[in-house]
C-alpha positions as CSV (number, residue, x, y, z in Angstrom):
1,M,67.4,111.4,79.4
2,I,68.0,113.5,82.6
3,A,67.8,110.3,84.7
4,G,70.4,108.7,82.6
5,L,72.7,111.7,82.9
6,F,72.2,111.8,86.6
7,A,73.0,108.1,86.9
8,L,76.1,108.6,84.8
9,G,77.2,111.5,87.0
10,I,76.8,109.3,90.1
11,I,78.9,106.6,88.5
12,T,81.6,109.1,87.5
13,V,81.8,110.4,91.1
14,G,82.1,106.9,92.4
15,V,84.9,106.1,90.0
16,V,86.7,109.3,90.9
17,V,86.4,108.5,94.6
18,W,87.7,104.9,94.0
19,L,90.7,106.2,92.0
20,A,91.5,108.7,94.8
21,Q,91.4,105.9,97.3
22,Q,93.9,103.8,95.2
23,Q,96.4,106.6,95.8
24,T,96.3,106.3,99.5
25,A,99.2,105.1,101.6
26,A,98.4,101.4,101.5
27,N,98.4,101.2,97.7
28,N,101.0,103.8,96.7
29,P,104.7,102.8,96.9
30,A,105.6,106.5,96.5
31,I,104.3,107.2,99.9
32,G,106.6,106.4,102.9
33,A,110.3,105.7,102.9
34,P,111.4,103.9,99.7
35,T,112.6,100.4,100.1
36,G,116.2,99.8,99.4
37,Q,117.3,103.1,100.9
38,A,119.0,104.0,104.2
39,M,116.8,106.5,106.0
40,G,117.5,109.9,107.5
41,G,116.6,110.4,111.1
42,R,118.8,107.5,112.3
43,N,120.8,109.7,114.6
44,L,117.7,111.3,116.3
45,A,118.0,110.7,120.0
46,M,114.4,110.2,121.1
47,P,113.1,109.8,124.7
48,S,112.3,106.2,125.4
49,T,109.9,104.4,127.7
50,Q,112.8,102.3,128.8
51,G,114.7,105.3,130.1
52,G,117.2,107.7,128.5
53,T,117.1,108.2,124.8
54,L,117.2,105.8,121.8
55,S,118.3,106.3,118.3
56,L,118.0,103.9,115.4
57,Q,121.8,104.3,114.9
58,R,122.3,102.5,118.3
59,L,120.4,99.5,116.8
60,A,122.9,99.1,113.9
61,G,123.7,95.4,113.5
62,H,120.1,94.3,114.2
63,K,117.1,94.0,112.0
64,V,114.5,96.5,113.2
65,V,110.7,96.4,113.2
66,L,109.7,100.0,113.5
67,F,106.0,100.7,114.3
68,F,104.6,104.2,114.0
69,Y,101.2,104.7,115.6
70,E,98.8,107.6,116.2
71,G,98.7,107.6,120.0
72,S,97.8,105.8,123.2
73,T,94.0,106.3,122.9
74,C,93.9,104.5,119.5
75,G,92.3,101.1,120.0
76,A,93.7,99.6,116.7
77,C,97.1,100.9,117.7
78,Q,96.8,99.2,121.1
79,Q,95.9,95.9,119.3
80,Q,98.9,96.2,117.0
81,L,101.2,96.9,120.0
82,T,99.8,93.8,121.7
83,Q,100.3,91.7,118.6
84,L,103.9,92.9,118.3
85,Q,104.5,91.9,121.9
86,Q,103.2,88.4,121.2
87,D,105.5,88.3,118.2
88,L,108.7,89.3,120.0
89,P,110.0,85.8,120.4
90,S,109.6,85.1,116.6
91,F,111.2,88.5,115.8
92,R,114.1,87.9,118.2
93,A,114.7,84.4,116.7
94,V,115.5,86.1,113.3
95,G,117.7,88.7,114.9
96,A,115.2,91.6,115.0
97,V,114.5,94.2,117.7
98,T,111.1,96.0,117.9
99,V,110.6,99.8,118.5
100,A,107.4,101.7,118.4
101,A,107.2,105.5,117.8
102,S,104.4,107.9,118.8
103,V,104.1,111.6,119.3
104,D,102.7,111.0,122.8
105,P,104.8,112.2,125.7
106,V,107.1,109.5,126.9
107,A,105.2,109.4,130.3
108,T,102.0,108.6,128.5
109,S,103.6,105.9,126.4
110,R,105.3,104.5,129.5
111,G,101.9,104.0,131.1
112,L,100.6,102.4,128.0
113,A,103.6,100.1,127.8
114,A,103.0,99.0,131.4
115,Q,99.3,98.5,130.8
116,L,99.9,96.3,127.8
117,G,103.0,94.6,129.2
118,L,105.3,95.6,126.4
119,G,108.8,94.4,126.3
120,F,110.1,96.8,123.7
121,P,110.7,100.6,123.8
122,I,108.3,103.2,122.6
123,V,110.0,106.5,121.6
124,Q,108.6,109.9,121.6
125,D,108.7,111.3,118.0
126,I,109.1,115.0,119.0
127,N,107.9,117.3,116.3
128,H,107.4,114.3,114.0
129,Q,111.0,114.3,113.1
130,L,111.3,110.5,112.7
131,G,107.8,110.2,111.1
132,T,108.8,112.9,108.6
133,A,112.1,111.2,107.8
134,F,110.2,107.9,107.0
135,G,107.5,109.7,105.0
136,D,104.9,108.7,107.6
137,F,103.7,112.1,108.8
138,E,100.2,113.2,107.6
139,V,99.9,110.5,105.0
140,P,96.8,110.9,102.8
141,T,94.1,108.4,103.7
142,A,90.7,107.3,102.4
143,G,89.4,107.2,105.9
144,M,89.5,109.4,108.9
145,N,91.9,112.2,109.3
146,M,93.7,111.8,112.6
147,G,95.3,115.3,112.3
148,P,99.0,116.0,112.6
149,V,100.2,112.5,113.7
150,D,102.5,109.8,112.4
151,N,100.3,107.2,110.7
152,H,99.8,103.5,111.4
153,A,102.7,101.9,109.6
154,I,105.5,99.3,110.1
155,F,108.9,99.5,108.5
156,V,111.4,96.6,108.5
157,L,115.0,97.8,108.4
158,D,118.1,95.6,107.8
159,Q,121.2,95.6,110.0
160,H,122.5,98.7,108.1
161,G,119.3,100.8,108.5
162,V,118.0,100.2,105.0
163,V,114.3,99.9,104.6
164,R,113.6,96.5,103.2
165,W,109.8,96.3,103.6
166,K,107.0,98.6,104.7
167,D,103.2,98.5,105.2
168,M,101.6,101.9,105.3
169,A,98.3,101.0,107.0
170,A,96.7,104.3,107.6
171,D,93.5,103.1,106.1
172,T,93.3,99.6,107.4
173,M,94.9,100.3,110.8
174,H,96.4,96.8,110.9
175,V,99.6,95.2,109.6
176,S,99.8,91.4,109.4
177,D,102.3,89.9,111.8
178,A,102.9,87.1,109.3
179,D,103.9,89.7,106.7
180,V,106.3,91.4,109.1
181,L,107.9,88.0,110.0
182,A,108.2,87.0,106.3
183,A,109.9,90.3,105.5
184,L,112.4,89.8,108.3
185,R,113.2,86.3,107.1
186,R,113.9,87.6,103.6
187,I,116.7,89.8,104.9
């Protein structure tokens, strides 16, 4: 009897953990910027690895692939940045520009961009203003806690700055390039 209750307790804990994981960013449409809505933060002028400042408002008229990542020392983030670089010709062919955002100082991101040979800007999300506007700051995850950073996510915006697609990948640390391109083509 006691063994049966113990086993039932373990199963219950397992179910509770599984249910909690289902509410993490990847599976919860309530987390992150809602699709179909223009986002705040478009006028934030953020330091850019390509010099000066960049705001999403300056990109009006273009589709935008916006990649938030944890920082320059994140291996999965470096892989995603490299993948986005490889996808630039496909993204440009459908009228999209790519921008990455990190809380790293712009000098750190500039070094990473040079190391990876990136042809798109990385902006410094000072005080998490852009990440907060997009609902991507301190997203609950089932995995590791990276601390107070913008989480691994890609947002696709239309020419008017409206979020048309998102993948909050804080748990998987990867967004499929095929999914991003498909989202761009639907706009």
